[in-house]
C-alpha positions in Angstrom: 6.8 5.7 -5.6 8.2 3.8 -2.8 7.2 -0.5 -2.3 6.2 -2.0 0.9 5.4 -5.5 1.5 4.2 -8.3 4.1 4.1 -11.5 4.0 2.2 -14.4 6.1 2.8 -18.2 6.5 0.9 -20.3 9.0 2.0 -23.8 9.0 0.4 -24.6 12.0 -1.1 -23.0 15.0 -0.9 -23.0 18.8 -2.8 -26.0 20.3 -3.2 -24.1 23.8 -5.6 -21.9 21.7 -7.0 -23.9 18.5 -6.9 -27.3 20.9 -5.1 -29.1 17.8 -2.0 -27.5 15.7 -3.7 -28.0 12.5 -0.7 -28.6 10.5 -0.7 -28.0 6.8 2.0 -28.0 4.3 2.6 -25.0 2.1 2.0 -21.8 3.4 5.4 -21.2 5.1 7.6 -21.8 1.7 4.3 -19.4 -0.1 5.2 -16.8 2.2 8.8 -16.9 1.6 8.4 -17.2 -2.3 6.2 -14.2 -2.3 8.6 -12.5 0.3 11.8 -13.2 -2.3 9.7 -11.9 -5.3 9.7 -8.4 -3.8 13.0 -8.5 -2.1 14.0 -8.7 -5.5 12.9 -6.1 -7.2 13.8 -2.5 -7.4 11.8 -0.2 -5.2 10.8 -2.1 -1.9 12.2 0.1 1.1 10.5 -2.7 3.9 9.5 -6.2 3.6 8.3 -8.4 6.5 8.2 -11.7 6.4 6.2 -14.1 9.6 6.1 -17.7 9.9 4.8 -19.9 12.0 8.0 -21.2 13.1 9.6 -17.9 13.5 12.0 -18.1 10.5 12.0 -14.8 9.0 10.9 -11.3 10.3 8.8 -12.6 13.3 6.1 -15.2 14.4 3.5 -15.4 12.2 1.3 -14.4 15.4 -1.9 -11.4 15.2 0.1 -9.2 16.8 3.2 -9.2 14.9 1.1 -8.9 11.9 -0.6 -5.5 13.3 2.5 -4.2 14.3 4.1 -4.9 11.0 1.1 -3.3 9.3 0.7 -0.1 11.3 4.8 0.3 10.6 3.7 0.2 6.6 0.8 2.3 7.0 3.0 5.0 9.0 5.7 4.9 6.5 3.1 5.9 3.2 2.0 8.4 5.4 5.2 10.0 5.8 5.5 9.8 2.2 3.3 12.5 1.7 2.5 13.1 -1.8 4.9 10.4 -3.3 2.5 7.1 -4.1 3.1 3.7 -2.5 2.5 0.5 -3.6 1.8 -2.1 -0.6 1.6 -6.0 -1.0 0.4 -7.8 1.6 -0.1 -11.9 1.3 -1.2 -14.6 3.8 -1.5 -18.5 3.3 -2.8 -20.6 5.8 -6.1 -21.7 7.0 -9.2 -19.9 6.7 -12.4 -20.4 9.0 -16.1 -19.7 8.8 -18.5 -19.0 11.9 -22.5 -18.4 11.3 -22.9 -15.7 14.3 -26.6 -16.1 15.6 -26.2 -13.7 18.5 -27.5 -9.7 17.6 -26.9 -10.4 13.8 -27.1 -13.9 12.4 -24.7 -14.1 9.3 -21.4 -16.1 8.4 -18.2 -14.8 9.3 -14.8 -15.6 8.1 -11.3 -15.5 10.0 -7.7 -16.1 8.9 -5.7 -18.1 11.1 -2.9 -16.9 12.6 -0.2 -18.9 14.7 -1.8 -17.1 18.4 -5.5 -16.7 17.1 -8.2 -16.3 14.5 -8.6 -12.7 13.4 -12.1 -11.3 11.9 -12.1 -10.4 8.3 -13.5 -6.5 9.5 -10.5 -6.4 11.6 -8.0 -6.7 8.8 -10.6 -4.3 6.7 -10.7 -1.5 9.4 -6.9 -1.5 9.6 -6.8 -1.0 5.2 -9.0 1.9 6.2 -6.0 3.9 7.9 -4.0 3.5 4.5 -3.7 7.1 2.7 -4.5 8.1 -0.4 -2.2 7.4 -3.3 -1.4 3.9 -1.5 -1.8 1.2 -4.4 -2.6 -1.8 -2.5 -2.2 -5.7 -3.7 -3.9 -8.5 -1.2 -3.2 -11.8 -1.7 -5.2 -14.7 0.4 -4.5 -18.0 0.1 -6.9 -20.1 2.2 -10.2 -21.6 2.5 -13.3 -19.2 2.2 -10.9 -16.7 0.8 -13.1 -14.7 -1.2 -15.2 -13.8 1.7 -12.4 -12.5 3.4 -11.3 -10.2 0.6 -14.5 -9.3 -1.3 -17.2 -9.5 1.3 -18.5 -6.3 2.0 -16.4 -4.3 -0.2 -18.6 -3.5 -3.2 -15.7 -3.4 -5.5 -17.0 -6.0 -7.8 -15.5 -9.1 -8.4 -14.1 -10.4 -12.0 -16.8 -12.5 -13.5 -16.0 -15.9 -14.9 -18.9 -15.9 -17.5 -16.9 -14.0 -20.4 -13.4 -16.7 -19.4 -15.5 -19.5 -19.8 -17.1 -19.1 -23.1 -13.7 -18.3 -24.5 -12.6 -21.6 -23.5 -12.8 -25.0 -25.6 -15.0 -28.5 -24.4 -11.6 -29.7 -23.6 -10.2 -26.8 -22.0 -13.5 -26.8 -19.7 -13.2 -30.6 -19.0 -9.4 -30.1 -18.2 -10.1 -27.6 -15.6 -12.8 -29.7 -14.5 -10.8 -32.4 -13.7 -8.2 -30.4 -12.0 -11.2 -28.7 -9.8 -12.1 -32.4 -8.8 -8.5 -33.6 -8.2 -6.4 -30.3 -6.5 -7.4 -30.8 -2.5 -4.9 -33.2 -1.3 -5.2 -31.5 2.0 -7.6 -28.9 2.9 -6.6 -24.9 4.1 -9.7 -24.8 6.1 -11.3 -25.3 9.3 -14.1 -27.3 9.7 -17.3 -25.1 11.0 -17.8 -27.4 14.2 -13.6 -26.8 14.5 -13.8 -22.5 14.5 -16.8 -23.1 16.6 -15.1 -25.1 19.1 -12.5 -22.5 19.2 -14.9 -19.7 19.4 -16.8 -21.1 22.1 -14.0 -21.5 24.2 -12.3 -18.0 23.8 -15.7 -16.7 23.9 -15.0 -12.8 25.6 -11.8 -12.6 22.6 -14.2 -13.8 19.7 -17.8 -12.9 20.4 -17.4 -9.3 21.7 -15.5 -8.8 18.2 -18.3 -9.9 16.1 -21.0 -8.1 17.6 -18.7 -4.7 17.5 -16.9 -4.7 14.4 -18.6 -2.9 11.6 -20.0 -5.4 9.1 -20.1 -3.9 6.3 -17.2 -1.2 4.9 -18.0 0.5 1.6 -15.4 0.9 -1.1 -16.4 4.1 -0.9 -14.7 4.3 2.6 -11.1 3.5 1.3 -8.6 6.5 0.2 -6.3 3.9 -1.1 -6.6 2.0 -4.3 -6.8 -2.2 -3.7 -6.8 -5.0 -5.7 -7.9 -8.4 -3.6 -6.7 -12.1 -5.0 -8.3 -15.0 -3.9 -7.6 -18.3 -3.7 -11.1 -19.5 -4.3 -15.0 -18.5 -3.9 -16.6 -17.6 -0.1 -18.0 -20.8 -0.3 -15.2 -22.9 -1.5 -12.1 -24.6 -0.2 -8.4 -24.4 -1.8 -5.7 -26.9 -1.2 -2.5 -27.4 0.5 0.7 -28.5 -1.0 0.7 -32.0 -2.5 4.8 -32.6 -1.4 7.0 -31.7 1.5 8.8 -28.9 0.2 6.0 -27.8 -2.3 3.8 -24.6 -2.8 -0.1 -24.3 -1.8 -1.9 -25.6 -4.9 -3.3 -21.9 -5.4 0.6 -20.0 -4.5 2.2 -22.9 -6.7 0.0 -21.8 -9.9 0.9 -18.1 -9.1 4.4 -18.4 -9.2 4.1 -20.6 -12.3 2.5 -17.6 -14.1 4.8 -15.5 -12.3 7.7 -17.2 -13.9 10.4 -15.6 -12.6 9.3 -12.3 -13.1 8.6 -13.0 -17.1 4.9 -12.6 -16.5 3.9 -9.7 -18.8 0.7 -8.5 -18.1 -1.4 -6.6 -15.7 -3.4 -8.1 -13.0 -7.0 -8.9 -14.9 -4.5 -11.1 -17.2 -3.0 -12.7 -14.4 -6.2 -13.8 -12.8 -8.0 -15.0 -16.1 -4.3 -17.4 -16.2 -5.3 -18.5 -12.8 -8.7 -19.5 -13.3 -7.9 -21.8 -16.1 -5.1 -23.1 -13.6 -7.4 -23.2 -10.2 -11.1 -23.8 -11.6 -13.9 -21.8 -12.9 -16.4 -22.4 -10.8 -14.6 -22.1 -7.5 -10.7 -21.0 -8.1 -9.2 -17.8 -7.9 -11.0 -14.7 -7.6 -9.8 -10.9 -8.2 -11.8 -7.4 -7.5 -10.3 -4.1 -7.9 -8.6 -4.4 -10.3 -9.9 -2.4 -13.0 -8.6 0.8 -11.1 -6.1 3.0 -13.7 -3.1 1.6 -11.7 -3.7 -1.9 -11.5 -4.7 -2.4 -15.2 -1.7 -0.5 -16.8 1.0 -2.1 -14.5 2.5 -5.5 -13.9 1.7 -7.2 -10.6 4.1 -6.8 -7.8 6.8 -4.8 -9.9 4.8 -1.8 -9.6 7.8 0.6 -11.5 6.9 -1.8 -14.7 4.3 -0.8 -17.2 2.5 -3.2 -18.7 
């Protein structure tokens, strides 16, 4: 099996397009730290690091993201019957817009440096992965479960069973963290997203109306596990100090513990849910596929 990874950290966006830079602390460090994880594990053939400052492989623009993703897709196709493992991570702002034209529905975006990318544009790209590819996709932004899970039908792991395992004291401690984590919100408000879209109507509204609204899990040839920072209606936090990681990625890295984590993808989520909140915290979907049950996240050759 050959590995590939693509990590994006957007700490600020282009003023001319967004009408603000929306600076946020943490995303570039998040991307760099996750990039370092994959770079230090044997078996990864190519890793990309895209940041809003341009440090790493290239700037975190939508064009550079799709170019890197297309490169990885083509490499996995060249591998033929040999299986491939792909990690894709994004840290930055998430945006939501209620579309009121042909089909009234809420749509989510990832905010790259140059422009926002509609959730379904990424889903369409993922359809290109061939059979035998295992994808682990991590999204650390507000509304992230709406971006990763909405329309897929892969099934999100419920929190009820986990909640039953916790004592009253543990639940109260988690609730307290939920109330206090959001030092800086990693989102654009609905009015801010609407302002960007209305200023670039052709860029966004045409895509909202033409890109498929629903992509079924059955359409994917690859196996995909999505890990999101929060529920589709919730927000997540940025770093609480200048050199820190975003709230969710900070907890993820602490559980990973330099590679000492011993567990599968569902176990990783269980620990994250306890640290990020049961009501609106970390969500996972697709983790019941056999590969994700028997292996350790990131380290695809290490069985759990």
